[in-house]
C-alpha positions in Angstrom: 136.4 86.0 119.2 134.9 87.1 115.8 134.9 84.1 113.4 135.7 85.2 109.8 135.5 83.6 106.5 137.5 84.9 103.5 136.1 84.4 100.0 138.6 84.6 97.2 142.4 84.6 97.3 143.7 87.0 94.8 145.7 90.2 95.7 142.8 91.4 97.9 142.3 88.1 99.5 145.9 88.0 100.4 145.7 91.5 101.9 142.6 90.4 104.0 144.4 87.3 105.1 147.3 89.4 106.5 145.0 91.8 108.2 142.9 89.1 109.9 146.1 87.6 111.1 147.0 90.8 112.8 143.6 91.2 114.4 143.7 89.7 118.0 140.0 89.6 118.3 139.4 87.6 115.1 139.8 83.9 114.1 139.8 82.8 110.4 137.5 79.8 110.0 138.7 79.4 106.4 139.7 80.8 103.0 137.1 79.7 100.4 138.3 79.5 96.8 137.1 78.4 93.3 140.6 77.0 92.7 141.8 73.6 93.9 142.3 74.2 97.7 145.4 72.0 97.7 147.0 74.4 95.2 146.6 77.4 97.4 149.6 78.5 99.6 148.2 81.4 101.6 150.5 84.0 103.3 149.2 82.8 106.6 148.5 79.1 107.5 144.7 79.4 107.5 142.5 76.4 106.4 141.6 76.5 102.8 138.3 75.0 101.4 136.5 74.8 98.1 133.8 77.4 97.7 131.4 74.5 97.3 131.9 73.8 101.0 130.9 77.3 102.1 127.3 76.4 103.0 128.5 73.7 105.4 129.8 76.5 107.6 126.5 78.3 108.0 126.2 79.3 111.7 129.9 79.0 112.3 131.0 82.2 110.6 130.2 85.7 112.0 131.1 87.6 108.8 132.3 86.8 105.3 134.9 89.1 103.8 134.3 89.0 100.0 137.4 89.6 97.9 136.0 89.3 94.4 136.0 92.0 91.6 133.2 94.6 91.1 132.9 94.1 87.4 131.2 90.7 87.2 131.9 88.8 90.4 130.4 90.6 93.3 127.1 91.5 91.5 126.5 87.8 90.8 127.7 86.2 94.0 127.1 88.5 97.0 123.4 88.1 96.9 123.7 84.3 97.1 126.2 84.4 100.1 124.0 86.9 101.9 121.2 84.3 102.2 123.3 82.4 104.8 126.0 84.8 106.0 126.8 88.4 107.0 129.1 90.0 104.4 131.5 92.8 103.7 132.6 93.7 100.2 134.5 96.4 98.3 132.1 97.0 95.4 133.6 100.1 93.8 131.5 100.9 90.7 130.3 104.2 92.0 127.5 104.7 89.5 125.9 101.3 90.3 126.1 101.5 94.2 122.4 102.6 94.7 121.1 99.7 92.6 123.5 97.2 94.3 122.5 98.5 97.7 118.7 98.2 97.0 119.1 94.6 95.7 121.2 93.4 98.7 119.1 95.3 101.3 116.0 93.4 100.2 117.7 90.0 100.3 119.4 90.7 103.7 116.2 91.7 105.4 114.4 88.7 104.0 117.1 86.3 105.4 118.0 88.2 108.7 121.6 89.0 107.6 123.7 92.2 107.3 125.7 93.3 104.4 128.2 96.2 104.3 129.0 97.2 100.7 131.5 99.4 99.0 134.0 99.2 101.8 137.6 100.2 101.0 139.4 103.5 100.7 137.2 104.8 97.8 134.4 104.2 98.2 134.8 103.9 102.0 137.4 106.0 103.8 137.3 108.8 101.1 133.5 108.7 101.2 133.5 109.5 104.9 135.9 112.4 104.3 133.7 113.8 101.6 130.7 113.7 103.8 132.5 115.1 106.9 134.2 117.9 104.9 131.0 118.9 103.2 129.1 118.9 106.5 131.5 121.3 108.2 132.2 123.4 105.1 128.9 123.6 103.2 129.8 126.5 101.1 132.4 124.8 98.9 133.3 122.2 96.3 134.5 118.6 96.6 137.4 117.2 94.6 138.7 113.7 94.6 141.9 112.5 92.9 143.2 109.0 92.7 146.8 107.9 92.0 149.2 107.7 90.7 148.7 104.0 91.3 147.2 100.7 90.3 143.4 100.4 90.3 142.5 96.8 91.1 138.9 97.2 90.0 139.9 98.7 86.6 142.6 96.1 86.1 140.2 93.3 86.8 137.6 94.8 84.4 140.2 94.7 81.6 141.3 91.2 82.4 137.7 90.0 81.9 137.6 91.2 78.2 137.7 88.3 75.7 141.2 87.9 74.3 143.0 89.5 77.3 145.6 87.3 79.0 146.6 89.7 81.7 146.5 93.5 82.4 147.2 96.2 84.8 145.8 99.8 84.9 147.3 103.0 86.4 145.2 106.0 87.4 147.2 109.2 87.1 146.1 112.6 88.4 146.6 115.5 86.0 149.1 117.9 87.7 147.5 121.1 86.4 144.1 120.1 87.9 145.7 119.3 91.3 147.5 122.7 91.3 144.3 124.5 90.4 142.4 122.9 93.4 145.2 123.6 95.8 145.3 127.2 94.7 141.8 127.6 96.2 140.4 128.9 92.9 137.5 126.3 93.0 137.9 125.3 89.4 135.1 123.5 87.5 136.5 120.2 86.5 134.8 117.5 84.5 135.7 113.8 85.2 138.2 113.7 82.4 139.9 116.9 83.4 141.3 115.3 86.6 142.8 112.0 85.6 144.1 109.9 82.7 144.2 106.1 82.7 147.1 104.1 81.3 146.7 100.4 80.7 149.3 97.7 80.0 147.6 94.7 78.4 148.9 91.3 77.4 146.6 89.5 74.9 146.1 85.9 73.9 147.4 84.6 70.6 145.3 85.7 67.7 143.3 88.3 69.7 142.0 91.4 68.0 144.0 94.2 69.6 142.0 96.9 67.9 138.8 95.5 69.2 140.3 95.1 72.7 141.5 98.7 72.8 138.1 99.9 71.5 136.3 97.9 74.2 138.5 99.3 77.0 138.2 102.9 75.9 134.4 102.6 75.6 133.8 100.7 78.8 131.1 102.6 80.8 131.8 103.5 84.4 135.4 102.6 84.0 137.1 104.3 81.0 134.6 106.0 78.7 134.8 109.4 80.5 138.6 109.5 80.7 141.7 110.0 78.5 142.8 106.4 78.2 146.1 105.1 76.9 146.3 101.4 76.0 149.8 99.8 75.7 150.1 96.2 74.4 152.9 94.5 76.2 154.1 91.0 77.0 152.7 88.8 79.8 156.1 89.1 81.5 156.0 92.9 81.6 152.5 92.8 83.1 153.6 90.3 85.8 156.6 92.4 86.6 154.4 95.5 87.0 152.0 93.5 89.3 154.8 93.0 91.8 154.3 96.7 92.9 150.6 97.5 93.6 151.0 101.0 95.1 148.3 103.6 95.0 146.9 106.7 96.8 144.9 109.7 96.4 143.4 113.0 97.8 140.1 114.3 98.9 139.7 118.1 98.9 137.0 120.4 100.1 137.6 124.0 99.0 135.3 126.7 100.3 134.7 129.6 102.5 132.9 130.7 105.7 132.8 134.4 104.7 134.0 136.4 101.7 137.2 137.1 103.7 138.0 133.6 104.9 138.6 130.6 102.6 139.5 127.1 103.7 141.0 124.0 102.1 140.5 120.6 103.7 142.5 117.7 102.5 142.9 114.0 103.3 145.7 112.2 101.4 146.7 108.5 101.3 150.0 107.1 100.0 149.7 103.3 99.9 152.6 101.1 99.2 150.2 98.2 98.6 146.7 99.0 97.5 145.3 95.4 98.1 146.9 95.1 101.6 145.5 98.5 102.7 142.1 97.7 101.2 142.2 94.3 103.0 142.8 96.1 106.3 139.8 98.3 105.7 137.6 95.3 104.9 138.8 93.6 108.0 138.0 96.5 110.3 134.5 96.8 108.8 134.1 93.1 109.2 134.6 93.6 112.9 131.9 96.3 112.8 129.4 94.1 110.9 129.9 91.3 113.4 129.1 93.6 116.3 126.1 95.1 114.5 124.7 91.7 113.5 125.0 90.6 117.1 122.8 93.5 118.1 120.2 92.3 115.5 120.8 94.8 112.7 119.9 93.4 109.3 119.8 94.8 105.7 122.4 96.6 103.8 124.7 99.4 105.1 127.5 101.5 103.9 130.4 103.3 105.5 127.9 106.2 106.3 125.7 103.9 108.5 128.4 102.2 110.6 129.4 103.7 114.0 133.1 104.5 113.7 133.8 103.1 117.2 132.7 99.7 116.0 135.8 99.5 113.7 138.1 99.4 116.6 138.9 96.4 118.9 139.3 98.9 121.8 136.6 99.3 124.4 134.6 102.5 124.6 136.5 103.4 127.8 139.9 103.0 126.1 138.7 105.0 123.1 137.7 107.9 125.3 140.9 107.7 127.4 143.4 107.4 124.6 142.0 108.6 121.2 139.4 111.3 122.0 
């Protein structure tokens, strides 16, 4: 039985909790939170502890599933957890992944632990699709579209701006760009040509809305390269929108094997709940990390480095018999 710890209990933490509950080969040692543990009512009756108690469980947890945000939380906390535990996280700031990887790889090797980073559906599942499609169709172009849906990382980044009470952000593909890719014309598309981002923001009393809007639109790695719409709304409207956290997207590889033969490869996801699906991906990779750590692997890894069979609870024999 793989012993799991869950760090954080927001939307993603709830999704991980549900996924671990479904996993017959996993046991949740506890949910660790910065909040008052007695105030937390998790979706599954797992033990809840203060994050201050985490170190007491060293040696009792095979893998920690980290459910913090990429903007400020994971960069400042993962390295500390990694000194005592194997970890899996969903760090999704694409431009900073190499730097994040190098930092954690050094720490993990020094402490004999294993960290899987940037695990989710993008980066993660979509990353594998891009690599696979490019390998089998080298003469071509990649295109990735996200949405329409709620981006948890972008919403979290807005919520951390001074003066913001609550926020939710939608990533919306531009239909004309999607049609151009599906036509097989291999269009040249800049980042801002493919999507727009729409934000719904509730602010605290006295907050400077103009400054908040400027901060959002100029935020590097999140909004600076996109057409961004900022709507200031009530806290009640944001909370109502947060009841539906759907998302999805597409990965395309458009190319040819000869002048006569063109091909279009596509992977699409339609997710009724972004955090629940992401939680399921984190949990599957938690299983893989526990297996790899047991084999003595240390350092930092990504979805590219993890044998796909390790994600499954099935034996090698069952995989060959039923899924190959």
